[in-house]
C-alpha positions in Angstrom: -13.5 12.9 -28.4 -12.3 12.3 -24.8 -15.7 11.0 -23.9 -15.6 8.4 -26.6 -12.1 7.3 -25.7 -13.1 6.8 -22.1 -16.3 4.9 -23.1 -14.2 2.6 -25.3 -11.6 2.1 -22.6 -14.0 1.2 -19.8 -16.6 -1.4 -19.2 -20.1 -0.1 -19.8 -21.2 -0.2 -16.2 -18.1 1.8 -15.1 -18.8 4.3 -17.9 -22.4 4.6 -16.9 -21.4 5.3 -13.3 -18.9 8.0 -14.4 -21.6 9.6 -16.5 -24.0 9.8 -13.6 -21.3 11.2 -11.4 -20.2 13.6 -14.2 -23.7 15.1 -14.3 -23.8 15.2 -10.5 -20.6 17.2 -10.5 -21.4 19.5 -13.3 -24.9 20.3 -12.1 -24.5 20.1 -8.3 -21.0 20.7 -7.2 -18.7 21.3 -10.2 -15.7 22.2 -8.1 -15.7 19.0 -6.0 -13.0 16.5 -6.8 -14.6 13.4 -5.4 -14.2 11.4 -8.6 -10.5 12.3 -9.2 -9.1 11.8 -5.7 -9.1 8.0 -5.5 -7.6 7.7 -9.0 -5.0 10.3 -8.4 -3.7 8.7 -5.3 -2.7 5.7 -7.5 -1.7 7.8 -10.5 2.0 7.0 -10.1 1.4 3.4 -9.0 2.7 0.4 -10.9 -0.9 -0.7 -11.1 -2.1 2.4 -12.8 -3.6 1.5 -16.2 -4.2 3.5 -19.4 -7.9 3.4 -18.5 -7.2 5.2 -15.2 -5.2 7.8 -17.1 -8.0 8.3 -19.7 -10.6 8.8 -17.0 -8.3 11.4 -15.3 -7.9 13.2 -18.6 -11.7 13.2 -19.0 -12.5 14.4 -15.5 -9.7 16.9 -15.0 -11.5 19.8 -16.9 -14.7 19.1 -14.9 -12.8 19.3 -11.6 -11.3 22.7 -12.3 -7.8 21.4 -11.4 -5.2 23.1 -13.6 -2.0 21.8 -12.1 -2.6 18.1 -11.7 0.9 17.3 -10.3 0.5 19.9 -7.5 -2.9 18.5 -6.7 -1.5 15.0 -6.5 1.2 16.2 -4.2 -1.4 17.7 -1.9 -3.3 14.4 -1.8 -0.2 12.4 -1.0 0.8 14.8 1.7 -2.6 14.5 3.3 -2.5 10.7 3.0 0.9 10.7 4.7 -0.4 12.4 7.9 -0.3 9.5 10.4 -0.2 11.7 13.5 -2.5 10.4 16.2 -2.6 6.9 14.9 -1.5 4.0 17.2 1.2 1.6 16.0 -1.6 -1.0 15.5 -3.5 1.3 13.3 -0.4 2.1 11.3 0.6 -1.6 10.8 -3.0 -2.7 10.0 -4.1 0.4 8.1 -3.2 -1.0 4.7 -2.9 -4.7 5.5 -3.8 -7.8 3.5 -3.7 -11.5 4.3 -2.1 -13.9 1.7 -1.8 -17.7 1.6 1.4 -19.1 0.2 1.4 -22.9 0.0 -1.3 -22.9 2.8 0.9 -20.6 5.0 -0.9 -17.5 6.2 1.1 -14.3 5.9 0.1 -10.7 6.5 1.6 -8.0 4.3 1.1 -4.3 5.3 2.3 -1.1 3.7 2.3 2.5 4.7 2.8 5.0 1.9 4.2 8.3 3.1 6.0 11.4 2.3 7.5 11.3 5.8 9.3 7.9 6.2 11.3 9.2 9.1 8.2 9.7 11.1 7.7 5.9 10.9 11.3 5.0 11.1 11.5 6.9 14.4 8.8 4.5 15.6 10.6 1.4 14.3 10.9 -0.4 17.6 7.3 0.2 18.5 6.2 -1.0 15.0 8.3 -4.1 15.4 6.7 -4.8 18.8 3.3 -4.5 17.1 4.4 -6.8 14.3 5.4 -9.7 16.5 1.9 -9.9 18.0 1.2 -12.2 15.1 3.5 -14.7 13.3 4.5 -14.3 9.7 3.9 -10.5 9.3 5.7 -8.1 7.0 5.4 -4.4 6.9 6.8 -1.9 4.3 7.4 1.8 4.7 7.0 3.2 1.2 8.7 6.5 0.6 6.5 8.1 -2.0 8.8 11.0 -2.9 12.0 8.9 -3.3 10.2 5.8 -4.5 11.8 3.5 -2.0 10.6 0.6 0.1 12.0 -0.2 3.5 10.6 -3.4 4.9 10.6 -4.1 8.6 11.6 -7.6 9.7 10.4 -8.6 13.2 12.3 -11.9 13.4 12.2 -15.4 12.0 11.0 -16.8 9.6 10.4 -13.4 8.1 14.2 -12.7 8.0 14.9 -15.9 6.0 12.0 -15.4 3.7 12.7 -11.8 2.8 16.5 -12.4 2.3 15.8 -15.2 -0.1 12.7 -13.9 -1.9 14.1 -10.5 -2.6 17.8 -11.3 -2.7 18.5 -8.5 -0.1 20.4 -8.1 3.2 18.6 -7.5 6.4 20.3 -5.0 8.7 18.9 -3.7 12.0 15.7 -5.6 11.3 15.1 -3.7 8.0 15.5 -4.7 4.3 15.8 -2.1 1.6 13.6 -3.4 -1.3 14.5 -0.4 -3.5 11.7 0.7 -5.9 9.4 -2.2 -5.2 6.4 0.0 -4.4 3.4 -2.1 -5.5 2.4 -4.8 -3.1 0.4 -6.5 -5.8 2.9 -6.4 -8.6 6.3 -6.2 -6.9 6.1 -7.6 -3.4 3.7 -10.5 -3.5 5.1 -12.2 -6.7 8.6 -12.8 -5.3 7.1 -14.2 -2.2 4.9 -16.5 -4.3 8.0 -17.7 -6.1 9.9 -18.3 -2.9 7.1 -20.3 -1.3 6.6 -22.4 -4.5 10.2 -23.4 -4.3 10.2 -23.8 -0.5 6.7 -25.2 0.4 
């Protein structure tokens, strides 16, 4: 049964939490999609696992969602709305610190359906980025699955060119379909810094 496959796929604690929330949804607010939304936002991500997909399959009938792809599109569109945010909030909104050979680097991403909204603010975003040294920021085009990384100056320019084997033009590097920071952006940086401590 779907319930058994989810139980086998997940750790017991996670499964128990899902069961509690399942009963909450079915008995209190069966039409609410609180459980599905976080999973669906990463449904197309390189980090999505079979466990994630099994949980979505299990929860979809409970949620009442019949067209999963349309619902995912609505979620991504809502997530893409950055109106009213300052450049600082945009750069730091999904931002993590990493240490490469004891060098501190910040790597931010903004996933959006509307990359032109951010590209039109490129100069302001670059000014925000140079407030701290060693900072990278990617504009992830969700629809076209493309990553444009902004490059404020040096040493970012040298690092990105070498780590990703790309050109930098007008302070921007096209990283192609590298959409996952965890799996596709950080590993090449780690390789670069291991070779160039």
